[in-house]
VOTORNU-813085 format. One line per 8 residues: number of its first residue (from 1); for each residue x negated, y, z of C-alpha. Coordinates in Angstrom, 2 decimals. Layout:
<zavos>
NUM> X:Y:Z; ...
</zavos>
This chain:
<zavos>
1> 72.33:53.48:-140.35; 75.51:54.40:-142.05; 78.66:52.91:-143.46; 81.70:53.91:-145.42; 84.54:53.73:-142.99; 87.94:55.39:-143.03; 90.20:57.54:-145.10; 93.49:59.06:-144.05
9> 95.65:57.16:-146.54; 95.45:53.35:-146.12; 94.84:51.41:-149.32; 93.70:54.47:-151.29; 90.07:54.97:-152.32; 88.32:58.13:-151.13; 89.49:61.28:-152.83; 87.20:63.21:-155.13
17> 86.16:66.56:-153.69; 85.65:68.95:-156.54; 85.13:66.23:-159.13; 85.87:66.85:-162.77; 86.76:64.50:-165.63; 83.82:62.89:-167.35; 83.91:62.48:-171.13; 83.21:58.88:-172.03
25> 81.49:58.02:-175.29; 83.40:55.37:-177.27; 81.94:51.91:-177.22; 79.88:50.82:-180.21; 80.71:47.50:-181.77; 81.75:44.51:-179.73; 78.57:43.42:-178.03; 78.96:45.72:-175.05
33> 77.79:43.22:-172.47; 74.36:42.47:-173.84; 73.54:45.21:-176.34; 71.83:44.64:-179.69; 69.44:41.72:-180.06; 66.16:43.63:-180.23; 62.68:42.12:-180.45; 61.94:41.55:-176.76
41> 58.47:40.26:-177.54; 57.30:43.65:-178.80; 54.70:45.01:-176.37; 55.45:48.37:-174.76; 53.78:51.45:-176.16; 50.40:51.99:-174.62; 50.04:55.20:-172.61; 47.26:57.59:-173.45
49> 43.93:56.32:-172.17; 42.60:58.22:-169.13; 39.00:57.55:-170.21; 38.48:60.67:-172.41; 39.58:63.05:-169.64; 37.59:61.08:-167.08; 34.49:61.39:-169.25; 35.16:65.12:-169.76
57> 35.48:65.78:-166.02; 32.44:63.64:-165.25; 30.34:65.42:-167.88; 31.36:68.82:-166.50; 30.37:67.76:-162.98; 27.02:66.41:-164.21; 26.35:69.61:-166.13; 27.06:71.71:-163.04
65> 24.91:69.42:-160.90; 22.10:69.91:-163.40; 21.91:73.57:-162.35; 20.64:72.33:-158.99; 17.71:70.56:-160.66; 15.48:73.58:-160.16; 15.84:73.15:-156.41; 15.08:69.42:-156.68
73> 18.11:68.27:-154.70; 18.36:64.84:-153.16; 19.99:62.25:-155.50; 22.61:61.61:-152.81; 23.73:65.24:-153.08; 24.24:64.92:-156.82; 26.15:61.64:-156.40; 28.35:63.16:-153.69
81> 29.13:66.19:-155.86; 30.07:64.12:-158.90; 32.18:61.72:-156.81; 34.08:64.57:-155.12; 34.70:66.24:-158.48; 36.15:63.07:-159.99; 38.35:62.38:-156.96; 39.75:65.94:-157.05
89> 40.22:66.15:-160.82; 43.64:67.28:-162.14; 46.15:64.49:-162.59; 46.68:63.07:-166.05; 49.15:65.00:-168.17; 51.87:63.66:-170.45; 52.69:64.84:-173.97; 52.96:67.54:-175.10
97> 49.41:68.06:-173.92; 48.68:71.31:-172.03; 46.53:74.12:-173.33; 43.45:75.67:-171.77; 45.29:78.24:-169.65; 47.83:75.65:-168.41; 45.16:73.62:-166.67; 42.92:76.45:-165.53
105> 44.38:76.71:-161.97; 44.15:72.95:-161.41; 40.59:72.73:-162.75; 39.46:75.74:-160.69; 41.11:74.47:-157.51; 39.72:70.95:-157.78; 36.21:72.14:-158.57; 36.23:74.70:-155.76
113> 37.31:72.13:-153.17; 34.74:69.64:-154.47; 31.86:72.15:-154.23; 32.85:73.54:-150.84; 33.42:70.10:-149.33; 30.13:68.82:-150.73; 28.21:71.85:-149.46; 29.76:71.50:-145.98
121> 29.05:67.77:-145.72; 25.50:68.21:-146.97; 24.82:71.03:-144.52; 25.97:68.80:-141.67; 23.86:65.87:-142.92; 20.73:67.76:-144.05; 20.66:71.21:-142.41; 17.22:71.92:-143.88
129> 18.61:71.55:-147.44; 21.76:73.65:-147.07; 23.05:74.93:-150.43; 22.99:78.70:-150.82; 26.11:80.67:-151.66; 24.67:81.64:-155.06; 23.98:77.97:-155.91; 27.54:76.99:-155.00
137> 29.10:79.85:-156.98; 26.97:79.33:-160.07; 27.58:75.57:-160.04; 31.31:76.10:-159.54; 31.51:78.56:-162.45; 29.56:76.21:-164.72; 31.78:73.23:-163.86; 35.00:75.19:-164.42
145> 33.83:76.49:-167.78; 32.59:73.10:-168.97; 35.63:71.27:-167.59; 38.14:73.58:-169.28; 36.31:73.44:-172.60; 36.00:69.65:-172.62; 39.57:69.02:-171.47; 40.87:71.50:-174.07
153> 39.01:69.55:-176.75; 40.56:66.25:-175.58; 44.07:67.71:-175.46; 43.60:69.36:-178.85; 42.70:66.05:-180.48; 45.70:64.39:-178.86; 48.09:67.14:-180.00; 46.79:66.83:-183.53
161> 47.29:63.06:-183.41; 50.86:63.51:-182.14; 51.68:65.91:-184.98; 50.30:63.44:-187.52; 51.92:60.37:-185.97; 54.92:61.35:-183.78; 56.84:58.68:-181.89; 60.07:57.61:-183.58
169> 63.04:58.08:-181.24; 66.75:57.35:-181.01; 69.12:59.90:-179.46; 72.04:58.38:-177.51; 75.08:60.45:-176.66; 78.09:62.32:-178.08; 77.43:63.26:-181.70; 77.55:67.05:-181.35
177> 75.25:67.15:-178.32; 72.90:64.53:-179.75; 72.58:66.39:-183.08; 71.80:69.61:-181.23; 69.04:67.96:-179.18; 67.65:66.12:-182.20; 67.50:69.34:-184.24; 65.71:71.16:-181.43
185> 63.15:68.36:-181.05; 62.52:68.30:-184.81; 61.87:72.06:-184.73; 59.09:71.48:-182.18; 56.65:68.93:-183.65; 54.28:69.55:-180.73; 56.61:67.34:-178.66; 55.26:64.33:-180.50
193> 58.78:62.89:-180.90; 60.67:62.42:-184.19; 64.39:61.50:-183.90; 65.31:58.97:-186.60; 68.86:58.12:-185.55; 71.76:59.02:-183.27; 73.65:56.26:-181.49; 77.29:57.24:-181.10
201> 80.75:55.79:-181.37; 81.71:57.73:-184.47; 80.15:59.80:-187.24; 80.63:63.55:-187.38; 80.61:63.81:-191.18; 77.98:66.56:-191.10; 74.35:66.80:-192.01; 71.50:65.99:-189.73
209> 69.97:62.87:-188.23; 71.78:59.68:-189.35; 74.43:58.37:-186.96; 74.22:54.68:-186.04; 77.54:53.11:-185.09; 76.89:49.38:-184.89; 74.40:47.14:-183.14; 73.09:46.01:-186.51
217> 72.30:49.58:-187.55; 70.51:50.20:-184.24; 68.55:46.97:-184.64; 67.50:47.90:-188.17; 66.48:51.43:-187.16; 64.34:50.19:-184.26; 62.50:47.62:-186.37; 62.05:49.67:-189.54
225> 60.98:52.88:-187.81; 59.06:51.36:-184.93; 61.17:53.27:-182.38; 59.29:53.83:-179.13; 61.38:56.48:-177.34; 65.06:56.89:-176.45; 66.70:60.19:-175.47; 69.92:59.83:-173.44
233> 71.56:63.26:-173.66; 74.78:62.99:-171.66; 75.38:62.17:-167.97; 77.78:59.32:-168.78; 75.45:57.65:-171.27; 73.39:55.84:-168.63; 76.49:54.03:-167.40; 78.52:53.69:-170.60
241> 75.58:52.51:-172.72; 73.65:50.66:-170.01; 73.41:47.38:-172.02; 72.03:49.25:-175.04; 69.52:51.23:-172.96; 68.35:48.09:-171.18; 67.90:46.32:-174.52; 65.87:49.23:-175.88
249> 63.76:49.40:-172.70; 63.17:45.65:-172.95; 62.01:46.15:-176.54; 59.20:48.43:-175.38; 60.96:51.80:-175.63; 60.55:54.57:-173.07; 63.98:55.92:-172.02; 64.33:59.60:-171.13
257> 67.38:61.33:-169.64; 67.65:64.76:-171.28; 69.67:67.56:-169.66; 71.13:69.08:-172.79; 73.15:71.67:-170.82; 70.31:72.72:-168.47; 72.75:72.42:-165.57; 71.48:69.70:-163.28
265> 68.16:70.18:-161.51; 64.66:71.61:-161.95; 62.69:69.56:-164.45; 59.65:67.47:-163.81; 59.11:67.25:-167.57; 60.15:69.31:-170.58; 60.98:68.23:-174.12; 61.51:71.04:-176.62
273> 62.55:73.19:-173.66; 65.08:70.65:-172.32; 64.72:69.33:-168.79; 64.15:65.59:-168.85; 63.02:62.72:-166.69; 61.91:59.18:-167.41; 64.35:56.43:-166.43; 63.40:53.01:-165.11
281> 65.95:50.60:-166.59; 64.07:47.39:-165.91; 66.76:45.01:-164.58; 64.15:43.30:-162.41; 63.19:46.58:-160.75; 63.64:46.24:-157.04; 60.94:48.43:-155.54; 58.20:45.85:-155.79
289> 56.22:44.00:-153.16; 55.56:47.17:-151.15; 59.26:47.75:-150.51; 59.81:44.14:-149.48; 56.80:44.23:-147.13; 58.17:47.40:-145.52; 61.57:45.71:-145.08; 60.07:42.62:-143.43
297> 57.74:44.59:-141.17; 60.30:47.13:-139.96; 63.32:44.81:-139.70; 61.32:42.10:-137.91; 59.86:44.59:-135.46; 63.22:46.23:-134.78; 64.96:42.90:-134.25; 62.42:42.02:-131.58
305> 62.70:45.42:-129.92; 66.49:45.67:-129.92; 67.27:42.01:-129.16; 68.14:42.86:-125.50; 70.47:45.61:-126.72; 72.10:43.21:-129.20; 72.69:40.73:-126.39; 74.29:43.41:-124.19
313> 76.57:44.53:-127.03; 77.59:40.95:-127.81; 78.39:40.11:-124.19; 80.32:43.36:-123.68; 82.35:42.80:-126.87; 83.13:39.24:-125.80; 84.43:40.46:-122.44; 86.39:43.44:-123.83
321> 87.76:42.02:-127.04; 87.65:38.24:-126.81; 85.93:35.71:-129.08; 84.67:36.48:-132.57; 81.93:38.97:-131.75; 80.22:38.84:-135.15; 82.12:40.15:-138.18; 81.24:38.52:-141.53
329> 82.36:39.97:-144.84; 81.46:39.35:-148.46; 79.69:42.27:-150.11; 78.11:42.74:-153.54; 74.33:43.04:-153.65; 71.58:43.27:-156.21; 72.50:42.25:-159.78; 76.12:41.80:-158.68
337> 75.36:38.79:-156.47; 77.62:38.37:-153.41; 76.23:37.93:-149.92; 77.62:37.79:-146.38; 77.15:41.03:-144.46; 76.90:40.86:-140.67; 78.21:43.42:-138.19; 79.55:43.54:-134.69
345> 83.34:43.25:-134.81; 84.84:46.55:-133.71; 88.38:46.06:-135.05; 90.53:43.13:-136.12; 92.41:43.44:-139.43; 95.80:41.85:-139.81; 94.45:39.20:-142.20; 91.60:38.45:-144.59
353> 93.43:40.03:-147.53; 93.70:43.33:-145.70; 90.03:43.14:-144.76; 88.99:42.58:-148.38; 91.29:45.00:-150.21; 92.12:47.95:-147.94; 89.70:50.85:-147.67; 90.65:51.29:-144.00
361> 92.31:48.65:-141.85; 95.57:49.35:-140.09; 95.53:51.05:-136.68; 91.77:51.54:-136.82; 92.16:54.60:-134.61; 93.40:52.35:-131.79; 90.03:50.67:-131.21; 88.83:50.19:-127.67
369> 86.48:52.80:-126.23; 83.40:50.56:-126.42; 84.15:49.70:-130.05; 84.52:53.38:-130.93; 81.15:54.02:-129.31; 79.55:51.27:-131.42; 80.98:52.83:-134.57; 80.05:56.38:-133.62
377> 76.42:55.43:-132.92; 76.19:52.86:-135.79; 75.09:50.22:-133.28; 77.63:47.86:-134.86; 75.38:47.72:-137.94; 72.21:46.60:-136.16; 72.97:42.99:-137.13; 72.32:43.97:-140.77
385> 68.63:43.93:-139.87; 69.01:40.15:-140.16; 70.38:40.63:-143.69; 67.30:42.70:-144.46; 64.92:40.10:-143.03; 66.63:37.36:-145.06; 66.35:39.39:-148.26; 70.08:39.99:-148.80
393> 69.58:43.72:-148.29; 66.87:46.34:-147.96; 66.43:48.99:-145.30; 66.99:51.70:-147.93; 69.25:51.40:-150.94; 72.83:51.91:-152.13; 75.39:50.85:-149.53; 77.03:47.49:-150.37
401> 80.77:47.34:-150.98; 83.40:44.63:-151.13; 84.06:42.87:-154.49; 87.55:44.34:-154.79; 86.27:47.92:-154.60; 83.18:47.23:-156.73; 85.46:46.13:-159.57; 87.74:49.11:-159.04
409> 84.98:51.74:-158.79; 82.99:50.28:-161.70; 85.95:50.95:-164.00; 86.67:54.41:-162.61; 83.27:56.01:-162.04; 80.54:56.02:-164.70; 77.27:54.80:-163.22; 78.74:52.87:-160.30
417> 77.77:49.45:-161.65; 74.21:50.68:-162.28; 73.73:51.00:-158.49; 73.25:47.23:-158.33; 69.88:47.36:-160.08; 68.27:47.37:-156.64; 68.98:45.64:-153.35; 71.67:47.35:-151.33
425> 70.57:49.02:-148.12; 71.52:49.88:-144.56; 70.97:53.56:-145.33; 70.24:55.51:-148.49; 69.79:58.82:-150.23; 73.55:59.36:-150.45; 74.05:58.76:-146.73; 71.38:61.22:-145.57
433> 73.08:63.84:-147.76; 76.32:63.40:-145.82; 78.10:61.08:-148.27; 79.76:58.84:-145.71; 83.37:58.00:-144.96; 85.87:60.14:-146.87; 83.51:61.49:-149.53; 83.24:61.37:-153.30
441> 82.39:57.97:-154.81; 81.18:59.75:-157.93; 78.71:61.78:-155.85; 77.53:58.66:-154.05; 76.76:56.72:-157.21; 74.94:59.76:-158.66; 72.70:59.97:-155.59; 72.20:56.20:-155.56
449> 71.15:56.09:-159.22; 68.83:59.06:-158.72; 67.23:57.20:-155.79; 66.63:54.11:-157.94; 65.29:56.11:-160.90; 62.87:58.09:-158.71; 62.03:55.30:-156.26; 58.80:55.45:-154.30
457> 57.68:53.88:-151.06; 57.18:57.32:-149.55; 60.78:58.22:-150.39; 61.91:55.14:-148.45; 59.85:56.23:-145.45; 61.34:59.75:-145.60; 64.89:58.40:-145.76; 64.26:56.12:-142.79
465> 62.86:59.01:-140.76; 65.81:61.25:-141.62; 68.21:58.43:-140.72; 66.48:57.95:-137.37; 66.76:61.69:-136.71; 70.49:61.57:-137.52; 71.02:58.69:-135.08; 69.65:60.85:-132.27
473> 72.52:63.26:-132.83; 75.41:61.02:-133.97; 78.45:62.78:-135.32; 80.65:59.83:-136.04; 81.33:58.04:-139.32
</zavos>
């Protein structure tokens, strides 16, 4: 459990360690709050059906199982082999579709595990019908050969279809960078993407993909070309053009963040050689029912377990520091909605204005010893478990901040406002990477947005475990 606490200079936001100026793309038009009015009723593009590859893998397994027909195996053995092969099949690929050699290791590995596991289980169940080594090897070789050939045929048909009917795309970003990415994508038709327009604040006067400067031009391009993909090619685009990107996502477009400078991180996906990743810009995205169930289960259980500790802390604070044990403060949560955050009071500001507008309250270093211990161990934040149980917060998410600083940071740091797409949290990806206290706000919002874009329930579990490990060895905050 972490919090942003103090800085040496009262009233001054945290300094930027090693930060550099960020070029901001000029705003397009006047409708910057809502973006262009795109056809929201248009259904999203359908992903490639998994059925052809499922049929190919199933046919390969059946063909390999047919080699055992001469030994008249039990039908249960054949069913077990086919089921294991389908469960261990390579995961579905995204365009551009891989070639034969790209999938060979995955096909070989899955088939080998399926055959060895099936042979071991069958030997334990029917020792008198144990499969011989030659039968396993011949069946494995047959399944690998058939699987590679059939999957190559499926991918080949899909690549041909993409070349004939590529997805129309818009490129969003500074003109020079966007034109460079668009030209590279057009030189590689195997990507299955065809840029039809560049969304920028001003034209460059050169040749290339047309530059769209108004909402009306973007609207027309989306409708006339049937745009289904968006390439955001600059780090500041996600924040500066968030209304536009959300409108395009709501109109059924898939939004990709493209690393045009190849300077950020290893890629999960590649587009014409550029590292890219898919962004989730759904404003209703909040982690889903699984995240909320985890919040309720963990926060409810912890509140029951630590209730004696909460009582001891409250009584001790009342004796040491007088009345007013619980500290309430307005913070900004999901979708910019305010809520009341609860903590144990460890210091008393001069007045409410100081509490709301100063990054660190006066004389904070003069806290009583017990209060300093609560801060150092983050026990003062245990009451936020009630915020989690109520639904104001989540266990994991961007840390909430006061309205005064949210307004200030949203104007100063690109991407800060985008943190509010998800419920705020007690701990988060930024905090487990040491971004607490006097650290860069720009770094924090980058980690927070990366957490939201790549959210998974397992990532939440990992962050909670790493937070728990950090609490065992507190270093202050």
